[in-house]
N, C-alpha and C positions, 0 to 999 in steps of 0.2 A: 483110763477108766473104761470098763466095758460098757456096752449099751445097757446091760442089765442093771449094773450099779447106778448108771445114770437115771434109768427109769425109776428105780426104787426111791430116789430122792426127789422125784417129781411131786407135784401137788397131791397130797393125800386127801381122799374123800371118804374112805371106808371107816366106819366105826364098829366096835364090837363091845357089847356090854360085859361088865366084869362078872355079873352073876349068871348070865345066860350067854356063854361064849359061843353058842351056835348061831346066835341071832345077828345077821348082817343087815346093815341099812346104809342108805346114802342120805346125807343131810341136805335139806333145802336151804339151810342157813350156813353162813361161813363162820359162825361162832364155834369155838372149841369148848368142850365140856370136860371138866376135871373130876376126879373122884373126890378130892378134897383140897382145901387150901390151907396150908400150914402157915400160921401167922404167929409171931412171937409176942410174949407179954411185954418185953422190953420196948417194943414199938407200939404198945397199947392196942395190940391186935389179939384176935382169938382164933381158935380153930373152928371153921365154918364148913360143915359137910354140905355138899351140893345135893340137890334132889335127884339128879340123874347121874348115876355113876358109870361113866364110860371112859374108855381110853382109845387112843388112836393108833392104828397100825398101818403099815404100808402094804405088805402082802399078807393076806389073812389066811391063817390055818383055822378053818371054821370049827374043827373038832376040839382044838385045844385052846384057841384064843391067843396063840403066840405069834410073834413076828417071825416070818420065815425068811431066812437068808438064802440068796442064790448060792448054789454049790457048783463044783466043777461038772457034776452030772446034769445040773439044771442051770446052764449059764444065762438063759434069758426067759425062764418060766415065770411070767409076771401077770398080775391082774390087769386086764385090758382097760379097766376103768381109768387107769392113769393116763392112757393114751387119749381117751375121750377128752380129757381136760386140756389137751393141746389145741383144740379147736372150739371148745364150748366153755361157757362160763360155769362156775360152780353151781349157780342157781338152776341152770337148765340141764346139768349133767344127768340127774336122776331121770328126768323126762325123756331124754334122748335114749337112754339105755332101755328103759321099760316100755317105751313106745315102739321099740323094734327098729330104730333108725341107726343102729350100729350093727355092722356085719363083719364077720371074720371069715376070710377065705370064701366069700360068697354066700355065707349062711347067716341069717339073723341070729344074734346072740344077745340075750337080755339077762344073762346071769353074771353078776359083777365079778365073781371069783374065777371065771374062766381064765385059763392061763394062755398066754400068747408068747410067741418068739418074734421080737421086733424085726429081726433080720430075715425071717422066712414068711411070716404070716402077713396077709394083705388085710388091713383094717380100714374100713370106711365108716365115716360119720356123715350122715346127710348127703351121701354120694361123693364125699371128698375123701380121698385116700390120705391117711396120716403118714407123716414122713418116717422113714427108717432111721434117719439121723436126727438126733436130738440137739437142740441149741445148747450152748454153754450156759452155765449158771450165772445169773446176774443178781447183784445185790446193790440196791440204790437207797439213798436217804433223801427224802423230799421235804422241803419246807412248804407244807400245804397252805394254800390261800383260803380265805373264807369263800363260801359259795360253791365248793366242790364236794362231791360225794365220793366215798371210798368204795366204788363199785365199777365193774367193767360192763354192766348191763346198760342197754340203751335207756335213756331217761331224758326228760326235759331239763333236768338239772345236770350241770357239767360234771363229768367224771374225772377223778384224779388221773386216771390212765391217759386221758387226752393231753395232759401236760407233757407226755413223753412222745408226742407225735414226731417232733423233730429228731429226737433220739432214735426212733424207729426208722425214720426216713433215711438216716445216714448209717443205718446198721450195716448194710451190704458193703459200704465203703470202708467202714472200720473193721468189719469181720467178714472178709471175703470167703465165700464157700460155707459159711455157717448159717443154719436156719435161724429165723427170727424168733426170739423168745416170746411167750405169751405172759405178759406181766399181770400181777395182781398185788393188792396191798396186804400187808401183814396186820391183821386186826383192822380197826376202823377208828376214824375220828368223825364226829357228826358234821353236818354241812356248815355249821357256824363256827366250829373249832378250827384253829390254825395250828401250824407247827409240824413237829416231827412225825413222819409216817414212813415206814419201811416198805419198799416195793421190790418184788423179786419174782423169779419163776421157779424157785426151789421150795417144793412143798414140805420137805422134811425140816428145812430151816424155819419155814413159817410156823409149822406146828410146834417146834421146839421153843421158839421165843414167845409164842402166843400162849402157851400152856402155863397155868399158874405154878406148876411144879418147877418151872425155870427159875422162879424166885426173882424175876426181873421187876423192879419197881418202875413206876412212871411218874415223872415230875411235871407239874403244870403251873403256869402263872395265870391266876384269875384276877382280872381287873374288875373292880366292884363299883357299881353305882351307889353312891351314898357313903356315909361314915362307917368305919369298922371299929368295934371296941372289943375289950377282953371277953365280954359275954358271947359275942359272935364266935370268937376263936374257940372257946370252951365248947360251944354247941357243935361246931364242926368236928372237933376232936373226939366228941362222944359218938359220932357216926350217925347213920340213918339207915333205913331199910330200902333196898333197891331190888326190885323183882323178887320180893319175899325173903331176901337175905340181908342180914345185918352187916353193913360195910363200915369199917372204921379206918380212917386214913393212918398212914405211917407218921406223917408230920404235917403240921399246919403252922405257918409263920406269916406274920404281917411284915412285909418288906419295908425298908426305909423309904420315905417319900423322895421322889426324884424331882428336881427343879422343872423339868419339861413335862412332867406327868401330874395332872391335878387329881386324878382318881387313885384311891388306895389299891394296892396290889397284894394278893395273897400267894404264897408258895404252898402248894398242896401236893403231897406225895402219896400215891396209892399203890397197892399191890394187885388187887383184884382186877381193876380195869373194866368193871362191868359197864353196861350201856348207860351213858349219861351219869356215871357215878359222881364225878366231881361236881357237875351241875346240881345234882340232887343233894349233895353234902352242903353246898353253899345255900341252896334254897331252904333246906331244913333249918338253917340258922337265921332265916328271915332276911337274907341278903339277896341282891339281884346282880347277876353277872353282866358286865358290859362287854367283856371279851375274854376268851379263853384260849390259851396256847400251850401245847405240849412241847417241852424243851429237852426232855431226857427219857431214854429207855435204857434200863440197866446202867452201865457205866458209860454209855455213849450219849454225848450231848449234841444237840443241834448246833452246828457251827454258827456263831453269832453274825457272821458276815454273809450267810447264805440267804439270798433274797427269796421272797415269796414266789412260788412257782418254779424255783430252780432246784436242782438236785446234784448230788455228788455220788460217785461210785465208791462203795465201801471196800477198803483194803483189809488184809488180814488182821492188823491190830484193832481196827474198828469193829470187825466182826467178832473178835475175841471179847471186846467190851460188851457185846450183846450176848455173850455166852456161847459163841459158835466157834468151832475150831479147836486146835490143841490148847490144852491148859498149860 
């Protein structure tokens, strides 16, 4: 793989509106926005248009709004914003660029669509030169413990990325000569939610499986404080409004009582995956969640023997279960 193709699969930050293809912006949030969410009647879902219709691109052609593929004439002509993300978090990327803290060949460059050649151009962020050689792509599945946030930003609350400290410390031994990857989570789980979270350094992969158009459903187990009856199940299945959008789950099921678990458990499957969607669905039915765990994304299930705080490296069959790779 050329360095150009490697960069185009790095974490994407540029967005372009579908109605105004000339408008470029950098998000302050890691949330992805879709043009619409196609949901089926068979699963009790509806078509819900989103308020902000945008799509994500890797290399932006501002005049046409199309994704620009590297050609033999332009082997490494890429948006330098992808490089910035090698040393800066998504949250601070916008500030770095527009504050003039990014230079290309000694000149301040605050235009995101500026093209660079990673083999020839000298790119500095906050005085640190970005590497010419990119790290290999990494795909990890973590069993997130309670109390950790899905962010690489400094915070008093522990970050999920800190759970990979040992992994990163042993990187050079396992991958001699390869630069260390800058890891980030694909989507988010709130601080109190446990379970499956994907961690990677591949922006194209993250965009693909995060976007509603991927059709990947997410399955959760919600342990409930108090009794659950048919009325509660009906209320959850009818959905609720989250962030101004009506969200209806794919499936709701009361699981059989287990001898070692006194509290009732619900299996809830959603497509949208909006912020706190499952918690809001349960709350709308008049129930209170004791604990919440995500156990599946797409066709990939969290290994039942994977302990909290531990991870596995995803192999091609597991990536295929997430809708990534050859069909």
